[in-house]
N, C-alpha and C positions, 0 to 999 in steps of 0.2 A: 210824368213820373209815372214809372214801371215796377212795382214789385212783384217778386215772383214768391210764390210759400212751396217751399219742397220741406219733403219729411227727413227729421234728422238724419236717421239711420244710414241712407244709401245717395242721398241729394235729389232723389228722384222729383220732377216738378207735379207740384198737386194741383196748381194752376196760377193763377196770377190777378191782379190789381192795379188797374191804370184809375191814373187820377192827373186831368189836365190841371196842369202849373197856372198859365194865362186865366188872371184874375181871381186867383185862389189863395185866401189865407189861410195859413198853415200854422201861424204860429199861438199856442193856447186854445188850438179849439181841439176838440176831439171829434173824432170822423169815423164811422163806421160802414166798411162798404162790404161787398158779398165777393167771392171769391168766384173766378168764369173758371174754370174746370177744365182742364187741357184735353182735346176732342180725344178721347179714347175711343172711336175708330178709326183712328191716323196709330197706322202699324209703326212703332217706334225701333229702334236696333241698340241702343244705348244714350248715352247721351252726353256733350261735348262742351270743354269751359275753355272761351276762350275772352280772351282780353283785348280789348282794340283802341286804339288812339289816331286822333287826327288835330295833324299841326297844319291851320286852313293859310299862316304866314307862307310857310315854305312848301304848301300841299303832299304832305310825306302822311301814307295813311300806314301804320307800322303795329304789330300785336305781338302775343304772345302763342303761340298752340299750347294748353296745359297738359289739360290729359283727356281720356273717355274715361268716364264708369258703364258700366251695365249691360256692355259691348253683346251682343246679338250675335253668333255667327252662325253659318251654314252647316258648319262639318263639323260630326257628332263626336268625331275618331281623337280630335289634335284643337290644342289652343288655336289663335290667328296670330298672324307675324301681320301685326295691325301698322299703318302710316294713315297720314293727312295730306292733301293733295288740297293747294289753293290755287284756284283760277281768277283775274282779278279783268271782269267785265266792263266795257266802255260804251254803254250804246249796242248792246248785244253783242260786242266784239274782244274776243279775249285780247286786252294786252300784256296782263303778265299771268306768269306760273311760278307755285314755289312750291318744295313737297320736305316734310318732315323726315328722320332717318326711321328705320325700320324694325320697332320695337318685336322681340322674339317671344313664341311660347305665353302670350296673356292676351286678357281679354279684360286689364283696366291698364291700359300703356300710360304711364307718365312719362309728356314732353319736352314741358318747361323752352322752346325753342321757337325764338324770336323769330319776326320777318318782314320786311319794310319792300313799301311801294314806292313812287315815284308818280303824283298824281298832275303831276308840270299840264297846263294847257288842258285840263278836263274836268267838268263842271261834277262835281260829288254825288248829287241827285241823280244822274246817268250812271252811277259807277254800281255793281253789282260782284260781290265776294261769297264765290260760290265754295262750300269748304265739303270736300269729299273721303271719304274713313274708305280706305283700303286696306283688301289682306293681300301680304305678298308671298309669291310663290316660285320658288326658286324653277322651277321646270316647266310649269305651263303658263298659262295667263294670269296675272293680277285678278283678282276680285271685286269689287264695289261691294262693299258693307251697306254704308249709307252717305247720305247729303244732309247738309245742313246750307241754307244758302239767307245772306244778309245785303241788304239795301233799302232805304230809303221805298219801294216800290214792289216789294216783294211780298207773295199770299202770307206768309209764317207771321204769328204775332213776335214771337220772340223777334225772330230776324229782323222783323222793322222795330221794335222797339230798342235790342241795344244796339241797332248801327244811328238812329232816333237820338238816342241817348249821349253815344258816341258823340254826333255833332253838335250834341248843345253843352258837350264837355271840353271841349278843346283843350287840348297839350295832358287830356287827364287820360290817364288806362281805365278800363272802364269791362267788368268781365261777369260772365254773364253762362249761362247752362243755357244746353242747347239740345232739345231732343233730336237725337238721327233718324231721319226717315228715310225709309226704304226707296231702293229707288222704281221701285214698281210704282208705288205709291206718287211719290212726287209726279211721275209723269204721267197718272188719272188727277192727281189736284193742277197740273198742269193745262191741259187738254180740260178739264171742267172749269178754270178762270177764264179761259181764249171764247169759251162758247158764250 
């Protein structure tokens, strides 16, 4: 069980507490745990609220891209035109892709857009969901603002915790805030993880 602690005003993730459920007695017990602070050395580009649901009997992964807050944009002269792109990987091969609509001139887009992926003949343990927050450019190339990766084998704690909670709560929507990682930071973290 993962408790994420946010400041009340802006939903900024302060840290998290992990409580193993195996062998735990939680009724009538008062527990004290230290909050593990979020890694402040990681440059974040905002926060993504994502809801996921897995139906094991029919092997369907569905969810809702809810909203983004505190979006950091590289252009000082304008607001972003953000959208979210989802790519589903099975054993490191892209199987499905999907994207939201573009929200114009905002750094706090609200999407509330549902998605659905069929995972027939796939082992959910080998599935990874890569979420990329993009800035739409009508005249040039769309820019990547940041990324969030989810799955049972990913290196970021919030992505792994959300995925595992979704798996332990079949047919229920599970929502979590995720820090949006700078794409350059993600590449550095992935390289150091493989060393």
